[in-house]
BADOMAR-136741 format. One record per residue (C-alpha): x, y, z; residue number from 0. Coordinates in steps of 0.5 Angstrom, whole numbers, plus 500, padded with zeros to 3 digits. Example, Ala and Ser with C-alpha at 12.3 -4.5 7.8 and 13.67 -1.06 7.14 Angstrom:
2
<pt><u>525</u><v>491</v><w>516</w><seq>0</seq></pt>
<pt><u>527</u><v>498</v><w>514</w><seq>1</seq></pt>
This chain:
64
<pt><u>463</u><v>486</v><w>482</w><seq>0</seq></pt>
<pt><u>466</u><v>487</v><w>489</w><seq>1</seq></pt>
<pt><u>473</u><v>488</v><w>489</w><seq>2</seq></pt>
<pt><u>477</u><v>485</v><w>495</w><seq>3</seq></pt>
<pt><u>485</u><v>485</v><w>497</w><seq>4</seq></pt>
<pt><u>489</u><v>482</v><w>495</w><seq>5</seq></pt>
<pt><u>486</u><v>483</v><w>488</w><seq>6</seq></pt>
<pt><u>491</u><v>488</v><w>484</w><seq>7</seq></pt>
<pt><u>485</u><v>492</v><w>481</w><seq>8</seq></pt>
<pt><u>483</u><v>494</v><w>488</w><seq>9</seq></pt>
<pt><u>489</u><v>498</v><w>489</w><seq>10</seq></pt>
<pt><u>489</u><v>501</v><w>481</w><seq>11</seq></pt>
<pt><u>482</u><v>503</v><w>483</w><seq>12</seq></pt>
<pt><u>484</u><v>506</v><w>489</w><seq>13</seq></pt>
<pt><u>490</u><v>510</v><w>486</w><seq>14</seq></pt>
<pt><u>485</u><v>512</v><w>480</w><seq>15</seq></pt>
<pt><u>480</u><v>515</v><w>486</w><seq>16</seq></pt>
<pt><u>486</u><v>518</v><w>489</w><seq>17</seq></pt>
<pt><u>489</u><v>521</v><w>483</w><seq>18</seq></pt>
<pt><u>496</u><v>519</v><w>484</w><seq>19</seq></pt>
<pt><u>501</u><v>515</v><w>481</w><seq>20</seq></pt>
<pt><u>503</u><v>508</v><w>484</w><seq>21</seq></pt>
<pt><u>510</u><v>511</v><w>487</w><seq>22</seq></pt>
<pt><u>506</u><v>517</v><w>490</w><seq>23</seq></pt>
<pt><u>502</u><v>512</v><w>495</w><seq>24</seq></pt>
<pt><u>503</u><v>508</v><w>501</w><seq>25</seq></pt>
<pt><u>499</u><v>502</v><w>503</w><seq>26</seq></pt>
<pt><u>500</u><v>499</v><w>510</w><seq>27</seq></pt>
<pt><u>497</u><v>493</v><w>512</w><seq>28</seq></pt>
<pt><u>499</u><v>487</v><w>517</w><seq>29</seq></pt>
<pt><u>498</u><v>481</v><w>512</w><seq>30</seq></pt>
<pt><u>504</u><v>480</v><w>507</w><seq>31</seq></pt>
<pt><u>499</u><v>478</v><w>501</w><seq>32</seq></pt>
<pt><u>496</u><v>485</v><w>501</w><seq>33</seq></pt>
<pt><u>503</u><v>489</v><w>501</w><seq>34</seq></pt>
<pt><u>506</u><v>484</v><w>496</w><seq>35</seq></pt>
<pt><u>500</u><v>485</v><w>491</w><seq>36</seq></pt>
<pt><u>500</u><v>493</v><w>492</w><seq>37</seq></pt>
<pt><u>508</u><v>493</v><w>491</w><seq>38</seq></pt>
<pt><u>506</u><v>489</v><w>484</w><seq>39</seq></pt>
<pt><u>502</u><v>495</v><w>482</w><seq>40</seq></pt>
<pt><u>508</u><v>500</v><w>484</w><seq>41</seq></pt>
<pt><u>506</u><v>502</v><w>490</w><seq>42</seq></pt>
<pt><u>510</u><v>503</v><w>497</w><seq>43</seq></pt>
<pt><u>508</u><v>498</v><w>502</w><seq>44</seq></pt>
<pt><u>509</u><v>497</v><w>509</w><seq>45</seq></pt>
<pt><u>507</u><v>491</v><w>513</w><seq>46</seq></pt>
<pt><u>505</u><v>493</v><w>519</w><seq>47</seq></pt>
<pt><u>508</u><v>490</v><w>525</w><seq>48</seq></pt>
<pt><u>508</u><v>495</v><w>531</w><seq>49</seq></pt>
<pt><u>507</u><v>502</v><w>532</w><seq>50</seq></pt>
<pt><u>515</u><v>504</v><w>532</w><seq>51</seq></pt>
<pt><u>516</u><v>500</v><w>526</w><seq>52</seq></pt>
<pt><u>511</u><v>503</v><w>522</w><seq>53</seq></pt>
<pt><u>514</u><v>510</v><w>524</w><seq>54</seq></pt>
<pt><u>521</u><v>508</v><w>522</w><seq>55</seq></pt>
<pt><u>519</u><v>506</v><w>515</w><seq>56</seq></pt>
<pt><u>514</u><v>512</v><w>514</w><seq>57</seq></pt>
<pt><u>520</u><v>516</v><w>516</w><seq>58</seq></pt>
<pt><u>524</u><v>513</v><w>511</w><seq>59</seq></pt>
<pt><u>519</u><v>514</v><w>505</w><seq>60</seq></pt>
<pt><u>519</u><v>522</v><w>508</w><seq>61</seq></pt>
<pt><u>512</u><v>521</v><w>511</w><seq>62</seq></pt>
<pt><u>512</u><v>525</v><w>518</w><seq>63</seq></pt>
């Protein structure tokens, strides 16, 4: 079975492979449907619009 975004199973599989809890992960994508799916499994998600916006949102999460 091939998993593709925005299937929530792909986010859960990524979390398992990375051995992190959903609240410890940040998913970045330019498509709203993909970021919303990541949020539904408990991940932080940022919809990419531009580099400045991405830096600002990552900084708000404590990522430098």
